[in-house]
N, C-alpha and C positions, 0 to 999 in steps of 0.2 A: 504494500500500500504506500509506503514511504517513497519507494522508487517512482511510482506513477505520479506522485505529487511533485517530485523533483523534476521529472520529465516534463510535466505540464508547465512548471515554472520556467524551464529552459525554452520551451516552445513560445511561451508568452514573451520572454526576453528577445527571442529571435524575431518574432512578429513586431514587437515594439521597435526594434532596431530598423527593420525594413520600413515601417511606417514613418519614422522620423526622417530617414534618408529620403523617402519619397516626398515628404513635406518640404524639406529644404531644396530638393531638386525642382519641385514645382514652383517654389518661390523664386528660385534663380531664373527659371524660364519666364516667369511673370515679370521680374525686374528687367530682363533682357527685352521682352516685348515692350514694356513701358519706355525704356531708354531708347530703343530703336524708333518707336513712334514719336517720342518727344524730340529726338534729334533729326529725324528724317521724315516727319509726318507729311510734309508737302510733296516730297518725292514719291512716297508710298501712295499718296492720293493720286498723283499724276499717272503713275503706272496703272493703278486699278481703275481710274476713270476712263482709260482707253477701252477696257473690257466691259465695265458696267457703268451706265449713265446714272449716277446718283449724285445728289448735291453734297457738298463738303460737310454740311451739318449732319446729314444722315450717316456719312462715312465716319465722322467723329463719334457719333452716338453708338454705332456698331462696335467700334473699338472699345469705347468706354464700357459698354454693356458686356462685351466679351471678357474684358479684364475683370469686371466685377463677378461674373459667373465663374470664371476660372479661380479667382481668389476664394470665393465662398466654397467652391467644390474642393479645393485643396484643404481648406480648414475642416470641412465636414468629413471628407473621406480619409484624411491622414492625421490631422492634429487631434481632433476629438477622440478618435479611437486610441491613439497613442496615450492621451491623458487618461482615458478609461483603463487601459492596460496597466499604466503606472500606478493608478489608484488601487486596482485590484492586487497588483504585485506587492505594493506596500503593506496591504492588509494581510496577505498570505505570509509574509516574512515575520510578522509580529507574533 
């Protein structure tokens, strides 16, 4: 019985490690997206406006909404489960 609890704890630690790495990786990608858009937003709009005829305001709103959905998804899918696992792991060790 003790061995299965130790195995379960190791599995939780592995999953927590994966989740926090995914969280940081997602945040890095989000920061790169924001930096690229802030630095070269006009150029990106010019390239995309050749393919899709949308006003600049709509283009900006699409990027803003995309960044917001990405950030919320990263938090909900990676950070909150990591926090939950850490809370459970802390209670198991006591």
